[in-house]
C-alpha positions as a Python dict, from the first residue, in 0.01 Angstrom:
ca = {
    (1, 'M'): (0, 0, 0),
    (2, 'A'): (-291, -197, -140),
    (3, 'K'): (-270, -569, -112),
    (4, 'E'): (-241, -753, -448),
    (5, 'K'): (-427, -1083, -494),
    (6, 'N'): (-220, -1265, -760),
    (7, 'K'): (112, -1440, -742),
    (8, 'K'): (267, -1237, -1020),
    (9, 'S'): (246, -929, -793),
    (10, 'G'): (486, -1091, -545),
    (11, 'C'): (797, -968, -731),
    (12, 'L'): (651, -623, -769),
    (13, 'I'): (577, -606, -396),
    (14, 'A'): (928, -720, -312),
    (15, 'V'): (1078, -451, -537),
    (16, 'I'): (850, -184, -382),
    (17, 'V'): (947, -295, -27),
    (18, 'I'): (1316, -272, -112),
    (19, 'V'): (1270, 77, -265),
    (20, 'A'): (1072, 192, 40),
    (21, 'I'): (1344, 69, 279),
    (22, 'G'): (1598, 257, 69),
    (23, 'I'): (1396, 575, 79),
    (24, 'V'): (1364, 555, 460),
    (25, 'A'): (1735, 490, 496),
    (26, 'A'): (1814, 784, 268),
    (27, 'A'): (1582, 1003, 470),
    (28, 'A'): (1752, 896, 789),
    (29, 'G'): (2094, 981, 651),
    (30, 'G'): (1987, 1290, 461),
    (31, 'K'): (1819, 1458, 757),
    (32, 'K'): (2130, 1470, 960),
    (33, 'K'): (2182, 1830, 1063),
    (34, 'S'): (2481, 2009, 920),
    (35, 'E'): (2675, 2294, 1078),
    (36, 'D'): (2440, 2547, 921),
    (37, 'S'): (2153, 2590, 1156),
    (38, 'A'): (1978, 2887, 1312),
    (39, 'S'): (1693, 2990, 1532),
    (40, 'G'): (1454, 3205, 1341),
    (41, 'S'): (1224, 3463, 1499),
    (42, 'V'): (847, 3477, 1533),
    (43, 'K'): (672, 3799, 1435),
    (44, 'I'): (329, 3861, 1585),
    (45, 'T'): (85, 4046, 1359),
    (46, 'S'): (-263, 4189, 1411),
    (47, 'S'): (-408, 3898, 1216),
    (48, 'S'): (-267, 3647, 1459),
    (49, 'T'): (-344, 3827, 1787),
    (50, 'V'): (-717, 3882, 1796),
    (51, 'S'): (-816, 4075, 2110),
    (52, 'S'): (-975, 3865, 2382),
    (53, 'E'): (-1201, 4157, 2466),
    (54, 'K'): (-1322, 4185, 2109),
    (55, 'K'): (-1378, 3814, 2078),
    (56, 'S'): (-1559, 3794, 2408),
    (57, 'Q'): (-1833, 4009, 2260),
    (58, 'D'): (-1946, 3682, 2106),
    (59, 'K'): (-2252, 3535, 2284),
    (60, 'N'): (-2158, 3546, 2649),
    (61, 'E'): (-2435, 3331, 2773),
    (62, 'K'): (-2408, 3155, 3112),
    (63, 'N'): (-2082, 3344, 3174),
    (64, 'D'): (-1901, 3125, 2909),
    (65, 'S'): (-1632, 3377, 2831),
    (66, 'F'): (-1426, 3325, 2514),
    (67, 'A'): (-1061, 3421, 2572),
    (68, 'Y'): (-718, 3282, 2485),
    (69, 'E'): (-349, 3385, 2470),
    (70, 'M'): (-50, 3287, 2270),
    (71, 'T'): (177, 3157, 2545),
    (72, 'D'): (473, 3013, 2364),
    (73, 'T'): (637, 2988, 2018),
    (74, 'N'): (926, 2814, 1861),
    (75, 'F'): (1091, 2844, 1523),
    (76, 'S'): (1413, 2704, 1390),
    (77, 'Y'): (1565, 2609, 1061),
    (78, 'Y'): (1867, 2420, 940),
    (79, 'T'): (2049, 2286, 635),
    (80, 'T'): (2063, 1909, 607),
    (81, 'S'): (2364, 1708, 485),
    (82, 'I'): (2200, 1685, 140),
    (83, 'G'): (2165, 2057, 115),
    (84, 'T'): (1795, 2110, 179),
    (85, 'V'): (1674, 2374, 422),
    (86, 'E'): (1407, 2251, 663),
    (87, 'Y'): (1219, 2436, 930),
    (88, 'Y'): (1005, 2362, 1233),
    (89, 'G'): (774, 2589, 1423),
    (90, 'F'): (484, 2578, 1661),
    (91, 'V'): (252, 2824, 1830),
    (92, 'E'): (107, 2746, 2174),
    (93, 'I'): (-244, 2867, 2252),
    (94, 'T'): (-374, 2867, 2613),
    (95, 'N'): (-751, 2873, 2678),
    (96, 'T'): (-787, 3154, 2933),
    (97, 'G'): (-1163, 3168, 2918),
    (98, 'S'): (-1436, 2952, 3068),
    (99, 'C'): (-1562, 2775, 2756),
    (100, 'N'): (-1409, 2525, 2510),
    (101, 'I'): (-1234, 2686, 2215),
    (102, 'Y'): (-1177, 2550, 1861),
    (103, 'L'): (-843, 2581, 1688),
    (104, 'D'): (-990, 2635, 1341),
    (105, 'N'): (-703, 2687, 1099),
    (106, 'C'): (-360, 2845, 1065),
    (107, 'T'): (-113, 2957, 800),
    (108, 'F'): (263, 2996, 859),
    (109, 'D'): (400, 3278, 648),
    (110, 'I'): (780, 3253, 610),
    (111, 'E'): (943, 3595, 561),
    (112, 'D'): (1294, 3722, 559),
    (113, 'N'): (1421, 3983, 805),
    (114, 'D'): (1295, 4264, 574),
    (115, 'G'): (938, 4138, 586),
    (116, 'H'): (948, 3994, 231),
    (117, 'L'): (717, 3690, 193),
    (118, 'L'): (912, 3379, 90),
    (119, 'E'): (656, 3106, 138),
    (120, 'S'): (310, 3057, 277),
    (121, 'D'): (250, 2725, 443),
    (122, 'K'): (-109, 2612, 486),
    (123, 'L'): (-38, 2253, 581),
    (124, 'I'): (-44, 2332, 950),
    (125, 'Y'): (-170, 2081, 1210),
    (126, 'S'): (-371, 2163, 1524),
    (127, 'S'): (-333, 1954, 1838),
    (128, 'P'): (-592, 1904, 1970),
    (129, 'D'): (-879, 2063, 1775),
    (130, 'I'): (-1073, 2162, 2086),
    (131, 'I'): (-913, 2274, 2413),
    (132, 'A'): (-1088, 2312, 2746),
    (133, 'P'): (-1046, 2606, 2987),
    (134, 'G'): (-693, 2607, 3123),
    (135, 'E'): (-565, 2367, 2854),
    (136, 'K'): (-293, 2432, 2591),
    (137, 'G'): (-321, 2362, 2221),
    (138, 'Y'): (-81, 2393, 1937),
    (139, 'F'): (-54, 2488, 1568),
    (140, 'Y'): (258, 2325, 1418),
    (141, 'N'): (402, 2222, 1084),
    (142, 'G'): (488, 1862, 1004),
    (143, 'L'): (566, 1622, 722),
    (144, 'G'): (498, 1779, 380),
    (145, 'S'): (552, 2133, 486),
    (146, 'N'): (893, 2141, 648),
    (147, 'V'): (1115, 2186, 343),
    (148, 'I'): (1195, 2530, 207),
    (149, 'D'): (1198, 2547, -174),
    (150, 'S'): (1551, 2506, -308),
    (151, 'N'): (1542, 2838, -497),
    (152, 'V'): (1452, 3037, -182),
    (153, 'S'): (1750, 3212, -25),
    (154, 'V'): (1783, 3212, 353),
    (155, 'D'): (2079, 3456, 347),
    (156, 'N'): (1858, 3727, 494),
    (157, 'G'): (1721, 3501, 767),
    (158, 'L'): (1378, 3343, 816),
    (159, 'V'): (1092, 3481, 1025),
    (160, 'L'): (776, 3285, 1109),
    (161, 'V'): (449, 3490, 1096),
    (162, 'P'): (155, 3276, 1222),
    (163, 'N'): (-190, 3375, 1109),
    (164, 'Y'): (-461, 3171, 1279),
    (165, 'K'): (-834, 3153, 1343),
    (166, 'I'): (-976, 3046, 1675),
    (167, 'E'): (-1350, 3022, 1759),
    (168, 'K'): (-1577, 2923, 2049),
    (169, 'A'): (-1628, 2549, 2014),
    (170, 'N'): (-1978, 2425, 1957),
    (171, 'G'): (-1894, 2057, 2004),
    (172, 'D'): (-1766, 1848, 2292),
    (173, 'I'): (-1424, 1692, 2354),
    (174, 'I'): (-1417, 1315, 2300),
    (175, 'E'): (-1102, 1163, 2439),
    (176, 'Y'): (-981, 802, 2415),
    (177, 'D'): (-781, 617, 2682),
    (178, 'V'): (-404, 599, 2630),
    (179, 'S'): (-205, 316, 2802),
    (180, 'D'): (110, 112, 2798),
    (181, 'T'): (323, 389, 2652),
    (182, 'D'): (694, 380, 2613),
    (183, 'M'): (972, 583, 2448),
    (184, 'H'): (1307, 457, 2302),
    (185, 'I'): (1558, 520, 2028),
    (186, 'D'): (1499, 316, 1711),
    (187, 'D'): (1767, 157, 1496),
    (188, 'L'): (1786, 469, 1278),
    (189, 'G'): (1863, 692, 1577),
    (190, 'Y'): (1519, 857, 1604),
    (191, 'V'): (1281, 871, 1900),
    (192, 'K'): (991, 624, 1881),
    (193, 'V'): (690, 628, 2113),
    (194, 'T'): (466, 321, 2134),
    (195, 'G'): (140, 259, 2316),
    (196, 'R'): (-226, 154, 2300),
    (197, 'I'): (-546, 347, 2238),
    (198, 'T'): (-882, 222, 2379),
    (199, 'N'): (-1213, 340, 2241),
    (200, 'N'): (-1419, 391, 2558),
    (201, 'T'): (-1722, 523, 2366),
    (202, 'D'): (-2018, 346, 2202),
    (203, 'D'): (-1920, 463, 1848),
    (204, 'D'): (-1668, 314, 1606),
    (205, 'E'): (-1381, 535, 1491),
    (206, 'K'): (-1250, 449, 1144),
    (207, 'Y'): (-950, 687, 1159),
    (208, 'L'): (-798, 857, 1460),
    (209, 'G'): (-513, 1109, 1442),
    (210, 'I'): (-268, 1095, 1739),
    (211, 'N'): (-29, 1365, 1848),
    (212, 'V'): (278, 1325, 2072),
    (213, 'I'): (422, 1631, 2246),
    (214, 'F'): (778, 1613, 2376),
    (215, 'Y'): (904, 1822, 2678),
    (216, 'D'): (1237, 1904, 2830),
    (217, 'D'): (1313, 1866, 3203),
    (218, 'S'): (1165, 2209, 3268),
    (219, 'G'): (831, 2128, 3103),
    (220, 'N'): (894, 2332, 2789),
    (221, 'V'): (767, 2193, 2460),
    (222, 'L'): (1049, 2080, 2233),
    (223, 'F'): (849, 1957, 1937),
    (224, 'I'): (531, 1771, 1828),
    (225, 'T'): (489, 1476, 1597),
    (226, 'N'): (190, 1274, 1487),
    (227, 'S'): (63, 931, 1396),
    (228, 'S'): (-270, 758, 1345),
    (229, 'V'): (-467, 440, 1394),
    (230, 'T'): (-757, 289, 1195),
    (231, 'D'): (-1059, 76, 1285),
    (232, 'L'): (-1074, 173, 1645),
    (233, 'N'): (-1407, 16, 1712),
    (234, 'A'): (-1619, 76, 2019),
    (235, 'G'): (-1466, -101, 2318),
    (236, 'S'): (-1155, -210, 2124),
    (237, 'T'): (-785, -139, 2192),
    (238, 'V'): (-541, -65, 1910),
    (239, 'S'): (-162, -22, 1931),
    (240, 'F'): (25, 266, 1776),
    (241, 'E'): (373, 405, 1726),
    (242, 'A'): (500, 753, 1645),
    (243, 'S'): (844, 841, 1523),
    (244, 'T'): (1043, 1165, 1503),
    (245, 'L'): (1184, 1054, 1165),
    (246, 'F'): (1017, 1339, 973),
    (247, 'S'): (995, 1582, 1267),
    (248, 'D'): (1220, 1857, 1399),
    (249, 'N'): (1578, 1745, 1353),
    (250, 'S'): (1730, 2041, 1542),
    (251, 'V'): (1628, 1900, 1884),
    (252, 'N'): (1877, 1688, 2066),
    (253, 'K'): (1719, 1355, 2171),
    (254, 'D'): (1894, 1378, 2506),
    (255, 'D'): (1694, 1692, 2580),
    (256, 'I'): (1367, 1495, 2589),
    (257, 'A'): (1257, 1434, 2942),
    (258, 'S'): (894, 1335, 2902),
    (259, 'F'): (609, 1316, 2645),
    (260, 'Q'): (229, 1337, 2625),
    (261, 'V'): (6, 1144, 2386),
    (262, 'I'): (-317, 1316, 2275),
    (263, 'A'): (-581, 1086, 2136),
    (264, 'R'): (-899, 1287, 2077),
    (265, 'K'): (-1167, 1256, 1814),
    (266, 'S'): (-1108, 1484, 1518),
    (267, 'Y'): (-1343, 1779, 1516),
    (268, 'H'): (-1439, 2018, 1237),
    (269, 'Q'): (-1666, 2312, 1287),
    (270, 'F'): (-1851, 2477, 1008),
}
């Protein structure tokens, strides 16, 4: 919210703050999961499973092989107490080659059990943008793309069909130091993670996206949420917090055993 510079704006700011608090409170109450919930299925198509052998025909200089696998998926949907249908899904990609790979973009097509397209969600996050050999990365949906249109029927089930593009990365991974992290339940009953990010490079970072991955006690990914910090100047340390308020509501908070904070410079390859 932009800061106003005159006294007359004080009343307006107060009203806006009150309204904002009301919206958050409504969201906290409205997102309570009802009895109607289901685990959807994930359908793998040729457009989302590009052959490693085919892709490795890309320049194979210095034995830098380009290869990856989809190693995990998750998809669930539920009806909230205010009647909206929300969904959450992620696709886990493991870099099985010997070079860095770039998670370019992804679309989540939502179909019914007969293969009829219901929605096509292009607001999909990648975390992180570049993954090193042996690392795992994720495509997942978040705030702004988790609500199914009210006129879309889920009577015939929902199926997630991920369509993604992955390339050999031309850039390098730039990672920032994460420290002083903690996890607790906030006053609204959601999980909150706090911590600090230190810019250990020589370059200022005006905006940094942060991802938090939550795991169960077996090391399985439960869900992913995100946050951000601004003005992370070279050598400085900035605090952050990330909440599950607008994340997957079908996961029981008691199932969370650990979490990982990813703070890497955003990367876009053209």
